[in-house]
C-alpha positions as CSV (number, residue, x, y, z in Angstrom):
1,X,235.6,231.9,218.6
2,X,237.1,234.5,220.6
3,X,239.1,233.6,224.0
4,X,236.3,234.8,226.2
5,X,233.4,233.3,224.4
6,X,235.4,230.4,224.2
7,X,235.9,230.2,228.1
8,X,232.1,230.8,228.6
9,X,231.4,228.0,226.6
10,X,233.2,225.8,228.8
11,X,232.0,227.0,232.0
12,X,228.3,226.4,230.5
13,X,229.2,222.8,229.5
14,X,230.7,221.8,232.9
15,X,227.7,223.7,234.8
16,X,225.6,221.7,232.7
17,X,227.0,218.5,233.8
18,X,227.2,219.5,237.0
19,X,223.4,220.2,237.2
20,X,222.5,216.7,235.6
21,X,220.8,219.1,232.3
22,X,221.3,219.9,228.7
23,X,223.5,222.8,227.3
24,X,221.8,225.3,224.8
25,X,223.8,227.1,222.2
26,X,222.0,229.9,221.5
27,X,223.2,232.6,218.5
28,X,220.4,235.7,217.8
29,X,220.8,238.2,216.2
30,X,218.3,241.0,214.0
31,X,219.1,241.6,210.6
32,X,219.5,245.5,209.7
33,X,217.5,245.6,206.3
34,X,215.9,242.5,205.9
35,X,212.3,241.4,207.8
36,X,211.7,237.9,207.5
37,X,208.0,237.0,208.0
38,X,207.0,236.2,212.0
39,X,207.5,231.7,212.1
40,X,209.8,232.2,208.7
41,X,213.1,230.5,207.8
42,X,215.7,233.1,208.5
43,X,217.9,232.2,205.8
44,X,217.2,233.5,202.0
45,X,219.5,232.8,199.1
46,X,220.9,236.5,200.0
47,X,222.2,235.6,203.3
48,X,223.7,232.0,202.7
49,X,227.3,233.6,203.6
50,X,226.0,234.7,207.2
51,X,224.4,231.3,207.8
52,X,227.3,229.2,206.5
53,X,229.2,231.9,209.5
54,X,226.6,231.3,212.0
55,X,226.6,227.4,211.8
56,X,230.2,227.6,211.7
57,X,230.6,229.2,214.8
58,X,227.9,227.1,216.5
59,X,229.2,223.8,215.4
60,X,232.7,225.2,216.6
61,X,231.0,225.7,220.1
62,X,229.5,222.4,220.0
63,X,233.0,220.9,220.0
64,X,234.8,222.8,222.4
65,X,231.3,221.8,224.6
66,X,232.3,218.1,224.0
67,X,235.8,218.2,224.4
68,X,235.9,219.5,228.0
69,X,232.7,217.4,229.0
70,X,231.6,214.3,226.7
71,X,228.4,213.9,228.4
72,X,226.8,216.8,227.9
73,X,223.3,216.9,225.7
74,X,224.0,219.5,223.5
75,X,221.3,221.7,221.2
76,X,221.8,224.5,219.2
77,X,219.2,227.3,218.0
78,X,219.7,229.9,215.7
79,X,217.3,232.7,216.2
80,X,216.3,235.8,214.3
81,X,215.4,238.7,216.4
82,X,217.0,241.6,218.8
83,X,219.5,239.1,220.8
84,X,218.5,240.9,224.4
85,X,215.5,240.4,224.0
86,X,215.7,236.7,222.5
87,X,218.1,235.7,225.5
88,X,215.7,237.1,227.9
89,X,213.3,235.0,226.4
90,X,215.2,231.8,226.7
91,X,216.4,232.9,230.2
92,X,212.5,232.0,231.1
93,X,212.6,228.4,230.7
94,X,216.8,227.9,231.7
95,X,218.0,226.6,234.8
96,X,221.3,228.9,234.5
97,X,222.0,231.4,231.0
98,X,226.1,231.8,230.8
99,X,227.2,234.5,229.0
100,X,230.8,236.2,228.3
101,X,232.1,239.4,230.0
102,X,231.6,241.6,226.3
103,X,229.9,240.1,222.9
104,X,231.3,240.2,219.7
105,X,229.8,243.8,219.1
106,X,231.0,245.3,222.2
107,X,233.1,248.6,222.0
108,X,236.5,248.2,223.0
109,X,236.7,251.0,226.0
110,X,233.2,249.3,227.6
111,X,234.2,247.1,230.4
112,X,231.3,244.8,230.1
113,X,228.7,244.0,227.0
114,X,225.2,245.6,227.0
115,X,224.2,241.7,227.0
116,X,225.6,240.4,230.0
117,X,224.2,243.6,231.8
118,X,220.9,243.6,230.4
119,X,220.4,240.0,231.0
120,X,221.4,240.5,234.8
121,X,218.8,243.1,235.0
122,X,216.6,241.2,233.7
123,X,216.8,237.5,233.5
124,X,214.4,235.3,234.5
125,X,217.1,232.7,236.2
126,X,220.9,233.3,237.6
127,X,223.3,234.7,235.2
128,X,226.3,233.7,234.8
129,X,228.6,236.3,233.4
130,X,232.2,234.8,232.4
131,X,234.8,237.4,232.5
132,X,238.6,237.6,234.8
133,X,241.4,236.0,234.9
134,X,241.5,232.2,233.0
135,X,241.3,228.8,234.6
136,X,240.1,230.8,238.2
137,X,241.1,229.1,241.4
138,X,240.2,229.3,245.1
139,X,236.5,229.5,246.7
140,X,233.3,230.4,245.7
141,X,233.0,234.2,247.3
142,X,229.1,235.2,248.4
143,X,228.2,238.6,249.0
144,X,226.1,238.1,252.3
145,X,223.9,241.4,252.8
146,X,220.9,239.6,254.5
147,X,218.2,240.7,253.0
148,X,215.3,238.7,251.9
149,X,216.1,239.3,248.1
150,X,219.0,237.8,248.5
151,X,218.0,234.5,249.8
152,X,218.4,232.9,246.5
153,X,221.9,233.8,245.7
154,X,222.8,231.9,249.3
155,X,220.9,229.0,248.4
156,X,222.9,229.1,244.6
157,X,226.9,230.1,245.9
158,X,226.3,226.9,248.3
159,X,225.2,224.8,245.3
160,X,227.8,225.9,243.3
161,X,230.4,225.5,246.1
162,X,229.4,221.8,246.4
163,X,229.0,220.9,242.7
164,X,233.2,222.5,242.4
165,X,234.3,220.9,245.0
166,X,235.3,224.6,246.3
167,X,234.8,225.9,249.7
168,X,233.0,229.3,250.5
169,X,233.9,232.6,251.3
170,X,231.1,234.4,252.4
171,X,232.0,237.6,252.7
172,X,229.8,240.3,255.0
173,X,231.1,243.8,254.5
174,X,229.6,246.8,256.9
175,X,230.5,250.1,258.0
176,X,228.2,252.9,260.1
177,X,226.3,253.4,256.7
178,X,225.3,250.2,256.8
179,X,221.8,250.5,256.7
180,X,221.8,253.5,254.2
181,X,220.8,252.8,250.7
182,X,224.3,253.8,249.5
183,X,227.9,254.6,250.9
184,X,229.0,258.5,250.9
185,X,232.6,258.8,249.3
186,X,233.5,259.8,252.4
187,X,232.3,256.8,254.3
188,X,233.1,258.2,258.3
189,X,234.3,254.7,259.4
190,X,234.8,256.4,262.7
191,X,231.5,258.0,262.9
192,X,230.1,257.9,266.8
193,X,227.5,255.1,267.3
194,X,228.0,251.9,269.1
195,X,230.8,250.2,267.1
196,X,230.6,247.0,269.5
197,X,226.8,246.8,269.5
198,X,226.9,247.4,265.3
199,X,229.3,244.9,265.0
200,X,227.6,242.1,266.9
201,X,224.4,242.6,264.9
202,X,226.4,242.0,261.6
203,X,227.7,238.9,263.0
204,X,224.7,237.9,263.8
205,X,222.8,238.6,260.3
206,X,225.7,236.5,258.7
207,X,225.6,233.5,261.2
208,X,221.7,233.5,260.6
209,X,222.0,233.8,256.9
210,X,224.5,231.1,256.6
211,X,223.4,228.4,259.5
212,X,220.4,226.8,257.5
213,X,222.3,226.2,254.6
214,X,225.3,224.9,255.9
215,X,222.9,222.5,257.6
216,X,221.6,221.4,254.2
217,X,225.3,221.7,252.6
218,X,227.5,219.9,255.3
219,X,230.0,218.9,253.0
220,X,230.9,222.7,251.9
221,X,233.9,224.0,254.0
222,X,232.9,227.6,255.0
223,X,234.6,230.6,256.3
224,X,232.7,233.1,257.8
225,X,234.4,236.5,257.3
226,X,233.1,239.7,259.0
227,X,235.0,243.1,257.4
228,X,234.3,246.5,258.5
229,X,234.9,248.5,255.1
230,X,233.8,250.0,251.9
231,X,231.4,247.3,250.5
232,X,232.1,247.1,246.7
233,X,236.0,247.8,247.1
234,X,236.4,245.0,249.8
235,X,234.2,242.7,247.5
236,X,236.3,243.4,244.3
237,X,239.4,242.7,246.3
238,X,238.1,239.8,247.6
239,X,237.2,238.5,243.9
240,X,241.3,238.3,243.9
241,X,241.2,235.1,245.6
242,X,237.9,233.5,244.3
243,X,237.0,231.1,241.2
244,X,233.4,232.8,241.1
245,X,231.4,235.9,242.9
246,X,227.9,235.5,243.6
247,X,225.5,238.5,244.5
248,X,222.0,239.2,244.5
249,X,220.7,241.5,241.9
250,X,219.3,244.0,244.4
251,X,220.6,243.6,247.9
252,X,219.5,245.7,251.2
253,X,218.7,249.0,250.9
254,X,219.1,249.0,247.4
255,X,217.3,252.0,245.3
256,X,213.5,251.1,244.5
257,X,213.9,251.8,240.9
258,X,217.0,249.9,240.2
259,X,216.5,246.2,238.7
260,X,220.2,245.8,239.3
261,X,222.1,246.6,243.1
262,X,225.0,249.1,243.3
263,X,227.2,246.1,244.6
264,X,226.0,243.6,241.7
265,X,227.1,246.1,239.0
266,X,230.6,246.9,240.9
267,X,231.2,242.9,240.9
268,X,230.0,242.7,237.4
269,X,232.5,245.6,235.8
270,X,235.6,245.1,238.1
271,X,235.4,241.5,239.8
272,X,238.9,239.6,238.5
273,X,237.0,236.5,238.3
274,X,233.6,235.2,237.0
275,X,230.1,236.7,238.7
276,X,226.8,235.2,239.6
277,X,223.9,237.2,240.0
278,X,220.7,236.0,241.2
279,X,217.2,237.5,241.3
280,X,215.3,236.8,244.4
281,X,211.9,236.2,244.3
282,X,209.5,239.3,243.0
């Protein structure tokens, strides 16, 4: 397996053990010219070589998972179908989907594979995209936006920090465009507004977002960090020191037509650690 895929299997195994759930390894692919009948076996004498390759890949993944997490309960599944659709369906019954940032078929110039982007936008459970530096250390980074849709991301970040025995860095970035649906290319940080009042409001939003979850997870050490800056660059920079970045799929002020917000997209493409995207309540 490619190194990034191998790391994704390790991450998924650790997540499964920490959460007390099983690990399901899924390999989905479509035949370009062969169309097996619905419900029929995906294999034929003409595809024996492909079956051997797929079985070998999954066996290697299972062995790697058991090496890093011997207690994990592993099952394997090979499914014929369009991979994006298959994995989206799988996400309906999963507690977490773990994928690499780039698949086997990714173009070399792409920063992020289509599978990761599609699942982050359409998945029915949290999606963890493995990327960045190997074996990262540091806190779990939470992108706090204070929106109702981001509440599940906050819960997920606290749970992850607790399971990992890590601190939580709750970062809320604000500027004079904080209430807008976008950040202008020349964000006027010195725009004439009541900066002190705005800062107090943003601090209150950060405190109100975190306080209930700190009560629920008293064992998690939390750093509340309020930063006046441009949102996406500040979060990407903070990911240098984190082992995992957590963001909601869509934050406060996002465009209504976007299933994946600009902040989560930026982290998926440019973060220096793995990224978990958590969808809010529909």
